[in-house]
Backbone bond lengths (Angstrom), bond angles and torsions (degrees), N, CA, C in turn:
res aa  C-N    CA-C-N  psi(-1)  N-CA   C-N-CA  omega(-1)  CA-C   N-CA-C  phi
1 L - - - 1.461 - - 1.509 110.77 -
2 I 1.321 116.01 134.44 1.447 121.35 169.65 1.511 107.09 -118.52
3 P 1.328 118.26 94.87 1.460 119.91 -177.26 1.504 111.33 -68.29
4 P 1.344 118.00 158.30 1.456 121.19 -179.80 1.512 112.99 -60.01
5 V 1.348 117.46 -22.96 1.461 118.26 178.11 1.514 110.10 -61.20
6 V 1.358 116.61 -29.16 1.461 120.39 174.37 1.512 110.20 -81.46
7 A 1.340 116.05 -42.52 1.454 119.83 -178.70 1.516 111.81 -60.57
8 A 1.320 116.95 -27.92 1.453 120.46 179.45 1.511 111.45 -60.41
9 A 1.344 116.43 -23.88 1.453 119.88 179.57 1.516 112.28 -67.20
10 L 1.329 117.35 -11.89 1.455 120.06 176.77 1.517 111.28 -55.47
11 L 1.300 116.67 -36.86 1.454 120.49 -177.64 1.511 111.40 -69.43
12 I 1.322 116.35 -14.34 1.454 120.56 175.53 1.522 110.12 -96.08
13 L 1.334 115.76 -40.04 1.456 119.84 -178.34 1.513 112.40 -68.42
14 L 1.317 117.23 -37.05 1.445 120.56 -179.99 1.519 110.65 -71.50
15 P 1.343 117.80 143.84 1.457 119.63 174.01 1.516 109.85 -58.39
16 P 1.339 118.57 154.47 1.470 120.99 -176.40 1.512 113.61 -53.80
17 T 1.322 117.92 -36.75 1.459 119.10 -177.80 1.513 111.75 -69.27
18 A 1.332 117.35 -19.20 1.452 119.68 179.34 1.516 111.69 -93.49
19 A 1.319 117.14 -32.57 1.454 120.10 -176.54 1.517 111.79 -83.55
20 F 1.317 117.53 -53.24 1.455 122.37 177.93 1.513 107.01 -130.57
21 V 1.319 115.25 102.42 1.447 118.95 -172.16 1.515 111.28 -110.76
22 T 1.308 114.96 147.60 1.448 120.90 -178.50 1.519 108.64 -123.35
23 P 1.124 120.46 133.28 1.380 162.17 36.16 1.414 112.07 -117.09
24 A 3.443 114.02 157.32 1.426 125.07 -173.51 1.455 110.25 -158.30
25 A 1.266 123.71 118.61 1.412 102.90 163.52 1.477 124.28 -174.18
26 R 1.212 136.07 -60.59 1.452 118.01 -160.57 1.518 116.73 -134.06
27 S 1.282 120.59 13.94 1.452 117.44 -178.13 1.510 110.84 -104.65
28 M 1.313 115.60 157.36 1.453 120.92 179.12 1.517 108.95 -101.96
29 V 1.330 116.70 134.79 1.447 122.39 179.05 1.510 108.70 -115.91
30 S 1.306 116.61 125.35 1.453 120.58 -179.50 1.516 110.28 -59.80
31 G 1.343 116.52 128.03 1.447 121.11 177.91 1.509 114.72 83.53
32 C 1.311 118.54 3.33 1.457 121.72 -179.41 1.511 110.49 -119.76
33 S 1.342 115.90 145.13 1.454 120.02 172.27 1.512 108.95 -75.81
34 R 1.315 116.45 142.91 1.452 120.22 172.41 1.519 109.54 -81.29
35 N 1.313 114.92 152.68 1.453 118.10 174.40 1.513 110.49 -70.83
36 S 1.326 114.94 148.45 1.453 120.61 174.97 1.509 110.00 -153.90
37 A 1.302 115.79 131.97 1.457 119.21 175.97 1.516 111.16 -81.78
38 T 1.317 116.39 -10.77 1.467 119.81 -176.07 1.514 113.24 -123.26
39 S 1.306 118.58 -1.63 1.461 120.34 -176.83 1.518 110.95 -74.49
40 T 1.337 115.81 162.97 1.455 120.83 178.41 1.510 110.02 -59.96
41 P 1.331 118.81 129.74 1.451 121.23 -175.58 1.518 111.72 -76.34
42 S 1.305 116.20 76.90 1.445 121.18 178.79 1.506 109.03 -137.61
43 S 1.327 115.72 163.91 1.447 120.48 -178.73 1.513 110.56 -97.08
44 S 1.307 116.53 136.84 1.456 121.53 177.54 1.505 109.05 -154.08
45 S 1.314 116.78 142.59 1.454 119.65 179.31 1.513 112.17 -93.02
46 S 1.319 117.60 -8.23 1.460 117.09 -174.35 1.521 114.96 -141.03
47 S 1.334 118.20 -5.98 1.453 119.68 -176.18 1.519 111.05 -78.19
48 L 1.341 116.43 112.33 1.456 121.20 -176.09 1.516 112.95 -122.36
49 D 1.304 117.48 -25.30 1.458 121.01 -165.80 1.524 113.96 -62.91
50 D 1.343 117.43 -36.96 1.452 119.88 -173.08 1.522 113.65 -93.15
51 A 1.320 117.54 -1.66 1.460 119.98 -175.32 1.517 111.15 -79.99
52 V 1.325 115.34 143.81 1.451 121.85 175.09 1.520 107.80 -105.52
53 V 1.307 117.57 115.86 1.454 121.47 -174.20 1.519 110.27 -74.77
54 A 1.317 116.86 138.71 1.452 121.21 179.31 1.522 110.38 -59.10
55 S 1.333 115.35 148.20 1.457 120.07 -172.24 1.517 113.44 -93.73
56 S 1.329 118.61 0.28 1.457 120.12 -179.52 1.519 110.03 -119.57
57 D 1.315 115.84 177.27 1.455 121.28 178.13 1.521 111.56 -101.09
58 E 1.311 118.01 20.27 1.451 122.03 177.77 1.517 109.89 -115.17
59 Y 1.328 117.01 154.50 1.453 119.68 -179.83 1.518 110.33 -151.09
60 T 1.324 114.75 155.83 1.461 122.75 -179.99 1.525 108.60 -128.24
61 I 1.318 116.40 126.35 1.460 122.23 -179.76 1.521 108.75 -117.19
62 G 1.328 116.77 123.78 1.462 121.21 172.79 1.514 109.75 -99.00
63 I 1.337 116.98 135.12 1.467 121.34 -175.57 1.522 109.54 -120.03
64 L 1.330 115.90 121.95 1.463 122.18 179.07 1.517 110.09 -105.50
65 G 1.312 116.51 129.98 1.455 121.26 176.19 1.514 111.77 -82.01
66 D 1.325 116.50 -158.95 1.459 122.10 -177.29 1.529 109.38 -62.51
67 L 1.317 117.68 105.32 1.461 120.62 -179.16 1.526 112.39 -71.73
68 H 1.330 117.00 -37.52 1.469 121.87 -176.78 1.534 110.04 42.73
69 I 1.306 114.61 57.73 1.468 120.69 -175.40 1.530 111.26 -59.73
70 D 1.323 115.27 131.48 1.459 123.01 171.81 1.526 106.03 -113.20
71 P 1.335 118.67 115.21 1.467 120.62 -174.54 1.524 113.60 -62.02
72 R 1.320 117.90 -14.94 1.458 121.24 179.42 1.527 111.87 -82.67
73 K 1.326 117.09 -8.79 1.464 120.69 -172.68 1.525 111.48 -129.86
74 M 1.321 116.19 38.46 1.462 119.83 -175.33 1.528 113.38 -66.80
75 D 1.314 117.73 -20.97 1.465 118.91 177.57 1.522 111.06 -59.01
76 D 1.332 117.30 -37.09 1.469 120.81 178.75 1.528 110.52 -62.68
77 Y 1.317 116.05 -41.36 1.458 120.25 -177.17 1.526 111.72 -70.73
78 I 1.306 115.77 -34.88 1.466 119.45 177.96 1.523 110.50 -66.94
79 I 1.326 116.30 -39.72 1.467 120.05 175.86 1.526 110.20 -62.40
80 G 1.313 115.99 -45.29 1.464 119.73 179.30 1.513 112.22 -60.56
81 R 1.327 117.05 -40.45 1.464 120.55 179.36 1.524 111.38 -63.46
82 S 1.313 116.39 -36.30 1.463 119.40 -179.65 1.522 111.97 -61.71
83 H 1.326 117.74 -27.54 1.461 121.03 178.86 1.527 111.14 -66.70
84 F 1.316 116.77 -29.30 1.454 120.96 179.70 1.525 112.62 -82.88
85 L 1.334 116.06 -33.49 1.463 119.98 -169.55 1.517 112.96 -60.41
86 S 1.327 117.45 -40.53 1.461 119.31 -179.26 1.521 111.28 -64.91
87 I 1.334 116.42 -33.97 1.461 120.47 178.91 1.521 110.42 -69.15
88 F 1.328 116.05 -44.33 1.461 119.35 177.96 1.532 111.63 -66.52
89 D 1.332 116.44 -38.79 1.469 119.39 178.84 1.520 110.94 -59.81
90 E 1.307 116.48 -41.45 1.464 120.13 178.54 1.525 110.72 -64.63
91 A 1.345 115.92 -39.92 1.464 120.00 -178.91 1.517 111.79 -64.98
92 K 1.352 117.06 -33.85 1.468 121.15 -176.10 1.523 113.43 -88.49
93 S 1.327 117.14 -10.19 1.456 120.07 -175.02 1.529 111.42 -93.69
94 G 1.320 115.86 168.33 1.456 120.93 177.01 1.514 112.47 85.03
95 E 1.318 114.80 176.00 1.463 120.62 -177.76 1.526 111.84 -68.71
96 K 1.324 116.84 -35.68 1.455 120.85 -176.56 1.524 109.64 -102.70
97 Q 1.332 115.34 79.45 1.456 120.13 -178.15 1.528 111.06 -68.81
98 R 1.314 114.68 138.14 1.463 120.32 176.44 1.523 110.21 -91.72
99 G 1.312 115.83 152.80 1.450 119.26 168.11 1.521 108.40 -70.52
100 V 1.321 116.85 145.16 1.457 120.68 -178.86 1.525 109.63 -132.22
101 A 1.312 116.09 150.33 1.461 121.68 175.98 1.513 108.68 -159.83
102 L 1.324 115.15 152.08 1.456 122.85 177.09 1.523 107.99 -119.35
103 I 1.327 116.62 129.95 1.460 121.60 179.50 1.521 109.28 -116.24
104 S 1.334 116.55 124.12 1.461 121.65 172.07 1.519 108.50 -101.64
105 L 1.326 116.07 132.04 1.458 121.24 -176.62 1.524 112.91 -94.03
106 G 1.338 116.47 17.44 1.454 119.71 171.07 1.521 114.28 92.80
107 D 1.346 115.17 -171.87 1.464 123.02 -171.79 1.526 109.19 53.77
108 L 1.328 115.34 64.99 1.459 120.92 -171.64 1.521 113.49 -79.39
109 G 1.325 118.17 -27.74 1.464 120.28 -175.48 1.511 113.18 -118.53
110 E 1.334 115.58 156.38 1.453 121.67 178.10 1.529 109.87 -71.36
111 P 1.342 118.27 125.92 1.473 120.48 -177.54 1.527 112.63 -83.43
112 K 1.315 115.48 55.74 1.457 121.72 173.71 1.519 107.74 -156.11
113 N 1.325 116.84 169.75 1.455 119.41 178.97 1.522 110.03 -70.52
114 C 1.328 115.60 129.20 1.463 121.93 -177.31 1.527 111.58 -116.64
115 E 1.333 115.94 25.78 1.464 121.98 -179.12 1.525 111.26 56.50
116 H 1.325 115.79 34.46 1.458 121.69 -175.14 1.518 112.91 -93.21
117 N 1.330 117.18 -17.98 1.459 121.21 -176.74 1.523 109.34 -127.34
118 P 1.317 117.68 102.14 1.472 120.16 -177.51 1.523 113.20 -63.28
119 D 1.320 117.75 -18.03 1.462 121.12 -179.85 1.517 113.15 -88.48
120 N 1.343 116.62 -7.41 1.464 119.21 -178.43 1.524 108.72 -151.45
121 D 1.326 116.76 103.70 1.462 120.59 -176.01 1.531 112.61 -86.64
122 S 1.334 117.07 8.48 1.461 119.85 177.33 1.540 112.30 -118.15
123 E 1.330 116.83 -3.88 1.465 120.12 -178.49 1.526 110.85 -68.06
124 L 1.338 116.56 133.24 1.456 121.35 173.22 1.523 109.12 -73.02
125 F 1.324 116.90 144.85 1.463 120.19 178.80 1.526 111.03 -75.75
126 A 1.319 118.03 -37.41 1.464 122.32 -177.73 1.520 110.95 -58.31
127 G 1.337 115.98 135.27 1.457 121.55 174.51 1.508 115.67 82.99
128 T 1.329 118.21 -1.98 1.455 120.70 -179.32 1.530 110.82 -85.76
129 T 1.326 115.64 165.57 1.463 119.97 175.34 1.521 110.55 -60.13
130 A 1.326 116.55 -43.24 1.467 120.76 179.37 1.519 110.60 -59.43
131 C 1.325 116.97 -39.95 1.466 121.98 179.67 1.517 111.24 -62.08
132 H 1.322 117.32 -52.16 1.464 119.97 -174.14 1.528 112.37 -73.44
133 E 1.316 117.18 -31.45 1.467 118.23 175.84 1.522 111.09 -68.41
134 L 1.328 117.11 -38.61 1.467 120.48 176.97 1.527 110.42 -67.89
135 A 1.342 116.67 -41.66 1.469 120.43 178.56 1.519 111.21 -63.22
136 A 1.340 116.53 -40.82 1.462 120.11 179.46 1.527 110.59 -64.55
137 E 1.316 116.48 -40.77 1.469 120.15 177.72 1.524 110.40 -63.32
138 Y 1.311 116.47 -41.98 1.463 120.84 -179.38 1.525 111.29 -65.54
139 L 1.318 117.23 -47.97 1.461 121.32 -177.30 1.527 111.97 -69.27
140 A 1.322 116.21 -24.40 1.461 119.76 177.06 1.527 112.22 -78.47
141 G 1.319 117.20 -2.44 1.452 121.07 -174.82 1.511 115.06 -99.57
142 F 1.332 117.23 23.77 1.462 121.20 179.08 1.531 110.78 -96.09
143 D 1.318 115.84 42.87 1.472 123.13 174.83 1.524 112.76 52.87
144 G 1.328 116.21 49.84 1.453 119.95 174.23 1.503 116.19 83.87
145 V 1.328 118.58 1.76 1.462 120.69 177.09 1.530 108.38 -74.72
146 P 1.327 118.88 122.15 1.471 120.55 -179.16 1.518 110.96 -67.93
147 Y 1.323 116.19 141.45 1.460 118.77 -179.41 1.524 111.28 -118.73
148 E 1.325 114.04 154.04 1.460 122.99 174.76 1.528 107.78 -130.10
149 I 1.332 116.03 155.29 1.464 121.29 -177.77 1.519 110.51 -134.65
150 V 1.333 116.49 138.94 1.457 120.95 161.33 1.528 106.61 -108.81
151 G 1.303 117.29 134.65 1.455 120.11 -178.61 1.519 111.66 -67.83
152 G 1.335 115.04 149.08 1.459 121.02 174.72 1.512 110.93 -108.11
153 N 1.323 116.07 -174.04 1.463 119.84 -175.25 1.524 113.32 -76.85
154 H 1.350 118.26 -5.55 1.472 120.53 177.69 1.526 112.89 -108.28
155 D 1.313 118.83 -3.37 1.458 120.28 -169.64 1.521 114.45 -79.68
156 L 1.333 117.54 -10.51 1.469 121.04 174.32 1.529 110.16 -116.79
157 E 1.325 115.46 31.00 1.468 121.09 -173.88 1.533 112.48 -96.31
158 G 1.324 117.05 22.36 1.458 119.85 178.58 1.515 111.51 -78.61
159 L 1.316 116.59 64.54 1.465 121.96 -169.86 1.521 113.18 -69.18
160 H 1.313 118.12 -32.43 1.452 119.99 -179.86 1.526 111.95 -77.55
161 E 1.314 116.66 -27.84 1.466 120.58 -175.52 1.525 112.80 -91.89
162 F 1.322 117.13 -32.96 1.469 120.93 -175.00 1.531 110.51 -123.37
163 D 1.327 115.17 137.06 1.461 120.36 179.95 1.521 112.21 -85.82
164 T 1.343 117.11 -22.67 1.452 120.00 -174.48 1.518 111.37 -129.60
165 D 1.319 115.18 156.46 1.463 120.42 174.45 1.522 110.76 -64.25
166 E 1.334 116.72 -36.36 1.457 121.02 -177.72 1.530 110.93 -61.41
167 A 1.333 116.53 -44.46 1.470 120.50 -179.71 1.524 111.09 -67.62
168 N 1.333 116.26 -39.98 1.466 120.66 179.12 1.533 110.75 -66.10
169 L 1.329 116.67 -41.98 1.463 121.41 179.52 1.525 110.76 -65.91
170 D 1.315 116.95 -40.69 1.462 120.91 -179.83 1.528 110.56 -61.02
171 M 1.329 116.76 -43.19 1.466 120.24 177.48 1.526 111.00 -63.63
172 Y 1.323 117.13 -44.29 1.470 122.12 179.34 1.528 111.15 -57.61
173 L 1.322 116.43 -46.09 1.463 120.33 -179.34 1.532 111.38 -65.76
174 K 1.314 117.14 -41.70 1.464 120.62 -179.59 1.528 111.23 -67.17
175 A 1.324 117.06 -40.42 1.466 120.78 -178.54 1.521 111.43 -60.57
176 H 1.336 115.93 -35.99 1.462 120.24 -178.01 1.531 112.84 -103.62
177 R 1.336 114.92 10.13 1.464 121.14 176.50 1.525 111.13 54.30
178 K 1.310 114.54 43.89 1.458 121.56 177.29 1.524 109.72 -100.21
179 G 1.321 116.19 140.71 1.452 119.72 176.38 1.505 113.14 -85.40
180 S 1.350 116.96 -16.86 1.457 121.26 -177.01 1.526 109.13 -161.15
181 P 1.330 118.23 165.47 1.476 120.24 -179.81 1.529 112.83 -66.01
182 Q 1.331 117.59 -25.44 1.459 120.78 179.07 1.519 110.74 -93.62
183 F 1.316 117.01 166.54 1.456 120.23 174.11 1.521 109.87 -144.69
184 C 1.320 115.00 157.66 1.455 122.77 172.98 1.521 107.26 -144.96
185 R 1.317 117.03 121.89 1.461 122.02 179.65 1.516 109.08 -127.48
186 E 1.324 115.51 128.68 1.459 120.25 175.84 1.527 108.25 -87.66
187 V 1.320 116.52 96.13 1.454 121.22 -176.49 1.520 111.97 -82.49
188 A 1.328 116.15 -16.36 1.465 121.20 -177.92 1.514 108.80 -156.09
189 R 1.316 115.09 172.10 1.457 119.14 177.50 1.520 109.85 -60.54
190 K 1.336 115.38 116.39 1.463 122.69 -179.56 1.530 112.30 56.03
191 T 1.324 116.19 34.93 1.462 122.21 176.55 1.519 108.63 -131.19
192 L 1.321 116.45 115.54 1.461 121.89 -173.55 1.523 111.53 -113.03
193 L 1.328 115.23 141.70 1.453 122.69 167.28 1.521 106.89 -104.47
194 V 1.313 116.94 122.71 1.466 121.97 -173.85 1.524 108.89 -128.25
195 G 1.332 116.63 135.88 1.456 120.48 178.92 1.514 112.10 -143.20
196 M 1.333 115.93 152.96 1.463 122.80 177.73 1.514 109.46 -138.99
197 G 1.343 116.45 150.85 1.454 120.06 -177.22 1.512 112.75 -142.48
198 P 1.343 117.44 165.71 1.461 121.80 -178.22 1.523 112.26 -71.33
199 T 1.312 116.15 154.66 1.464 122.07 179.42 1.530 112.22 -121.83
200 I 1.326 117.64 0.21 1.464 120.62 179.76 1.522 110.52 -133.65
201 F 1.301 114.96 152.79 1.465 123.16 173.01 1.526 109.00 -139.87
202 R 1.331 116.73 -57.98 1.453 121.54 179.83 1.519 112.18 -67.28
203 N 1.343 115.99 -32.59 1.464 121.03 -174.27 1.526 113.63 -94.34
204 A 1.319 116.88 14.16 1.464 119.92 179.02 1.528 110.50 -61.76
205 T 1.314 116.14 141.97 1.471 120.52 -176.86 1.517 112.15 -65.16
206 Y 1.330 116.54 -42.21 1.462 120.28 -176.63 1.530 112.13 -122.06
207 I 1.324 116.32 -63.06 1.467 121.05 -173.18 1.521 109.39 -120.49
208 S 1.320 117.23 123.88 1.462 120.69 -176.80 1.518 112.46 -59.64
209 H 1.330 117.34 -32.00 1.460 120.77 -174.48 1.529 113.09 -88.51
210 E 1.314 117.61 7.02 1.467 118.95 172.33 1.531 109.27 -69.35
211 V 1.331 116.71 135.12 1.460 120.96 176.62 1.528 107.59 -87.16
212 A 1.317 115.40 101.24 1.464 121.55 -175.85 1.528 109.74 -113.27
213 I 1.317 116.32 118.14 1.461 122.49 176.53 1.523 108.41 -88.03
214 D 1.337 117.38 129.11 1.461 119.38 -175.06 1.530 111.59 -77.18
215 R 1.312 114.89 166.73 1.461 121.40 -173.96 1.530 112.46 -64.95
216 E 1.321 116.48 -31.63 1.465 119.40 179.32 1.526 110.94 -62.94
217 Q 1.327 116.45 -43.63 1.463 119.38 178.26 1.526 111.44 -67.90
218 I 1.317 116.80 -38.56 1.467 119.98 179.48 1.520 110.42 -63.51
219 S 1.327 116.83 -41.65 1.459 120.81 177.62 1.522 110.64 -62.66
220 W 1.335 115.57 -42.20 1.470 120.68 177.16 1.521 110.72 -60.82
221 F 1.315 116.85 -44.29 1.462 122.62 -179.21 1.531 110.82 -64.27
222 E 1.321 115.82 -42.87 1.462 119.89 -179.63 1.522 110.82 -63.30
223 N 1.324 116.76 -41.36 1.462 120.36 178.53 1.521 111.26 -66.81
224 L 1.332 117.00 -38.90 1.456 120.68 178.82 1.536 110.45 -61.48
225 L 1.329 116.93 -41.19 1.459 120.42 179.80 1.527 111.26 -66.35
226 R 1.327 116.04 -39.42 1.470 119.51 -179.87 1.522 111.46 -65.21
227 T 1.317 116.32 -35.22 1.470 119.76 -174.51 1.527 113.33 -91.68
228 H 1.331 117.21 0.62 1.466 121.15 178.95 1.530 109.53 -134.38
229 P 1.325 116.76 64.70 1.470 120.60 -173.50 1.524 112.76 -73.93
230 A 1.316 114.76 155.06 1.467 121.00 177.16 1.516 110.97 -62.43
231 E 1.323 116.73 -29.59 1.466 120.27 -179.34 1.527 112.04 -62.08
232 D 1.336 115.75 -24.83 1.466 120.30 177.59 1.526 112.22 -95.09
233 G 1.316 116.29 7.34 1.452 120.45 175.96 1.516 116.38 92.33
234 W 1.340 117.53 10.27 1.461 119.78 -177.79 1.522 112.06 -78.43
235 K 1.325 116.01 142.57 1.467 123.86 175.85 1.521 107.59 -130.12
236 I 1.332 116.94 132.29 1.457 120.90 -172.13 1.527 110.96 -130.61
237 F 1.334 115.11 129.57 1.459 122.27 170.51 1.528 107.15 -98.41
238 V 1.326 117.92 130.93 1.462 120.94 -178.85 1.525 109.36 -117.00
239 F 1.338 115.72 130.45 1.459 121.51 -177.40 1.525 110.85 -121.16
240 T 1.316 116.21 129.45 1.466 122.29 170.47 1.517 107.87 -139.86
241 H 1.316 116.93 163.25 1.468 120.42 -178.55 1.521 111.33 -75.37
242 A 1.309 116.28 -34.09 1.469 121.43 178.56 1.521 108.93 -115.46
243 P 1.333 117.53 153.17 1.465 120.51 179.20 1.522 111.06 -80.45
244 C 1.316 115.84 157.50 1.469 119.43 178.86 1.525 110.22 -86.15
245 I 1.311 115.49 146.87 1.460 121.31 175.36 1.527 108.80 -61.94
246 G 1.329 115.23 134.32 1.456 120.01 -178.39 1.507 113.34 98.99
247 S 1.342 116.58 -1.26 1.460 119.98 -177.90 1.520 112.56 -75.23
248 G 1.326 117.93 -15.50 1.454 120.60 176.44 1.511 114.61 87.09
249 L 1.338 117.94 9.57 1.461 120.08 178.43 1.524 110.05 -69.42
250 R 1.320 115.72 139.65 1.466 120.42 -175.02 1.515 113.55 -109.46
251 I 1.310 117.75 5.51 1.459 119.93 -169.48 1.526 113.69 -101.58
252 L 1.325 117.62 -6.47 1.458 119.55 -172.21 1.527 114.65 -100.18
253 Q 1.336 118.04 -1.04 1.453 118.98 -173.11 1.522 113.27 -57.73
254 E 1.337 116.78 -48.17 1.462 119.57 -177.21 1.528 110.92 -65.35
255 N 1.315 117.35 -41.24 1.461 119.91 177.43 1.518 111.63 -64.14
256 Q 1.323 116.45 -37.15 1.451 120.74 -179.63 1.520 111.19 -62.45
257 V 1.313 116.91 -39.90 1.464 121.13 179.26 1.525 110.28 -62.19
258 V 1.320 116.67 -38.38 1.461 121.11 -177.14 1.523 111.47 -80.73
259 D 1.339 117.09 -46.74 1.462 121.22 -170.86 1.526 114.14 -93.72
260 G 1.307 116.96 -36.38 1.462 120.08 -179.64 1.508 114.47 70.88
261 C 1.347 117.44 18.94 1.472 118.67 -178.05 1.528 111.57 -150.37
262 C 1.318 117.03 37.89 1.469 119.93 -174.77 1.526 113.34 -85.68
263 W 1.320 118.04 -15.54 1.457 120.52 -173.86 1.524 111.24 -109.63
264 L 1.297 115.83 155.89 1.457 122.41 -177.60 1.529 110.88 -67.02
265 N 1.340 116.92 126.68 1.472 122.72 176.94 1.529 112.31 50.41
266 Q 1.317 117.97 36.45 1.461 119.45 -169.57 1.525 113.98 -70.17
267 N 1.335 117.73 -20.80 1.457 119.54 -178.83 1.522 113.32 -95.67
268 D 1.324 116.13 10.32 1.461 121.20 175.84 1.519 108.20 -107.83
269 D 1.322 116.55 110.20 1.464 121.07 -174.63 1.526 112.71 -57.18
270 E 1.317 116.47 -33.89 1.455 120.41 -177.06 1.524 112.59 -83.56
271 L 1.326 116.89 -42.34 1.459 120.24 -170.00 1.528 114.41 -91.46
272 R 1.317 118.65 -16.89 1.467 118.61 -172.83 1.521 113.79 -65.54
273 T 1.330 117.20 -24.46 1.469 119.44 176.47 1.526 112.26 -104.34
274 K 1.325 116.67 2.14 1.468 120.87 -176.76 1.517 111.43 -63.27
275 F 1.327 116.94 -41.16 1.460 120.85 -173.18 1.523 111.92 -66.61
276 I 1.319 116.97 -48.43 1.462 118.91 -177.37 1.523 110.62 -67.01
277 K 1.327 117.40 -30.89 1.464 120.18 176.54 1.529 110.52 -66.15
278 L 1.332 116.37 -41.83 1.463 119.72 178.01 1.523 111.04 -64.90
279 V 1.324 115.88 -41.91 1.463 119.79 -179.21 1.521 111.11 -63.26
280 R 1.314 116.51 -40.30 1.460 119.83 -179.20 1.523 112.32 -75.19
281 Q 1.310 115.86 -26.26 1.466 120.01 -179.85 1.520 112.32 -78.19
282 H 1.335 116.33 -34.92 1.464 120.11 -172.95 1.523 109.95 -107.71
283 R 1.325 116.31 111.05 1.457 121.60 -174.01 1.522 113.10 -75.89
284 C 1.325 117.11 -3.98 1.464 118.40 173.72 1.526 110.24 -65.95
285 I 1.342 118.28 -15.61 1.457 122.35 177.78 1.528 109.75 -102.05
286 K 1.288 117.02 18.99 1.464 122.04 -177.37 1.524 111.80 -79.07
287 D 1.305 116.60 143.29 1.469 126.45 167.95 1.521 115.14 65.79
288 I 1.350 118.77 -70.89 1.457 118.25 -170.06 1.523 112.68 -86.69
289 S 1.335 116.87 -1.69 1.456 119.11 -175.64 1.517 110.83 -89.02
290 I 1.322 116.67 154.76 1.453 120.00 -173.98 1.522 111.94 -137.17
291 W 1.311 116.06 138.28 1.452 121.99 163.66 1.517 104.60 -101.77
292 V 1.299 118.35 127.00 1.455 120.35 -173.57 1.513 110.20 -120.08
293 R 1.306 115.92 133.44 1.468 121.51 172.94 1.517 107.77 -128.15
294 I 1.301 117.10 124.34 1.447 120.85 177.85 1.518 108.31 -103.56
295 T 1.324 117.74 126.13 1.456 120.12 178.68 1.517 110.03 -124.03
296 R 1.301 115.06 167.89 1.461 120.11 -177.63 1.525 109.17 -104.09
297 I 1.303 117.79 43.35 1.453 121.72 179.86 1.518 108.86 -118.04
298 V 1.316 115.21 153.67 1.455 120.17 175.51 1.515 107.95 -85.99
299 S 1.309 117.53 127.51 1.460 120.00 179.00 1.513 109.42 -152.10
300 P 1.326 117.28 147.37 1.468 120.37 176.26 1.515 110.10 -69.37
301 Y 1.324 116.46 161.28 1.458 121.01 -173.31 1.519 112.64 -68.86
302 Q 1.330 117.60 -45.37 1.461 120.05 -173.09 1.527 113.72 -58.57
303 P 1.345 119.49 -46.01 1.472 117.95 177.78 1.523 113.40 -64.46
304 S 1.329 117.40 -12.19 1.457 120.42 177.88 1.519 111.69 -79.87
305 I 1.322 117.58 -8.89 1.454 122.45 177.02 1.517 108.21 -106.17
306 P 1.319 118.99 124.83 1.455 121.49 -173.87 1.517 112.49 -73.27
307 W 1.302 114.60 155.02 1.454 121.59 171.66 1.524 107.29 -95.73
308 M 1.315 116.72 100.51 1.456 121.17 -175.33 1.521 110.20 -90.27
309 M 1.305 116.37 116.23 1.464 120.77 -179.34 1.521 111.67 -68.36
310 D 1.303 116.98 -33.26 1.456 122.26 -179.37 1.524 109.32 -91.56
311 P 1.329 118.73 114.26 1.473 119.61 -178.24 1.513 113.44 -63.46
312 H 1.340 117.01 -14.72 1.463 120.39 179.23 1.528 111.97 -95.21
313 S 1.328 116.90 2.48 1.453 119.53 179.54 1.523 110.33 -70.72
314 P 1.342 116.79 156.79 1.463 119.42 179.98 1.515 110.71 -70.33
315 A 1.311 115.32 156.45 1.458 119.86 173.96 1.522 108.45 -73.43
316 V 1.315 117.17 127.45 1.452 122.49 -179.55 1.513 108.37 -116.71
317 V 1.304 117.59 126.82 1.452 121.57 -177.13 1.514 109.88 -118.87
318 H 1.322 115.98 129.39 1.467 121.59 174.63 1.514 106.47 -118.04
319 V 1.314 116.99 129.43 1.453 121.02 -177.86 1.515 109.90 -115.40
320 S 1.330 117.11 127.59 1.457 121.48 178.63 1.515 109.37 -107.20
321 L 1.315 116.04 137.74 1.453 121.55 178.27 1.521 109.22 -109.24
322 P 1.334 117.86 155.47 1.455 120.53 176.82 1.515 111.19 -60.20
323 K 1.318 115.38 154.97 1.459 119.37 174.30 1.521 109.39 -63.04
324 P 1.338 116.91 153.48 1.472 119.58 178.76 1.511 111.42 -58.18
325 L 1.318 115.74 143.40 1.466 120.41 177.95 1.517 110.10 -82.96
């Protein structure tokens, strides 16, 4: 278990520009949700009409790592959430309100039996309807802060409840009121939060726990980058559960040897280098943008920051959390 009280440390581990970044405010982006400090805290790729855009050019983003929620230990998660609320309250108060958003990086449920189903004492909690409904309720409880999610490698693991990836994915999207596995939220004027997640688990070619982004999402992402160039002032934060190959992270080598699935789309010869090529090609993802991977390994801070040979490459942040207690 990694309770939110630990995940809250992400806001300390991440550099200031990644945890609480400034500059939010008044333009509409096709296919993206607008930021709102008062809108319903749900994920949507296209719902814009009811959102109230923040009135300032500042914004605050809270980032949650692998929650691995255990329904028997919700007190820990409630304590962890309280650590965020005061920060968001400050951001939303005063004359110059900031845009606010909460990003979950996936792996919402504990991948073991949590005594949640009296009819099946071997069912894993991760990926089940009970898991995602509880996670949605929890994430909706940040006092009106809208949340977005990228799926992790455990979020479609409801193997006892669902026979297919399609059925499991459909439940996941409905539970979090998402129209698609990807998201785009305009948290500030010409500042986008963008995320993509896996759509398969059972049908994986090699390893079920590989984080594989499908071609439809990649095409969507490529078009979004083309239509929001840095030359027009756009700035984009990109979130995925696993880091892209070529990001320069130095902390995953040992895990890669053991697991063989630490990198994004790594078993697809064509797509595994697609992401870093797009990031390097489109300067709207330059400097302040982050690819984030949360793992359950102990690692020092410095190796979690990549050594980027290209000074124009985007900032890539990898955050490591302590092993479960």
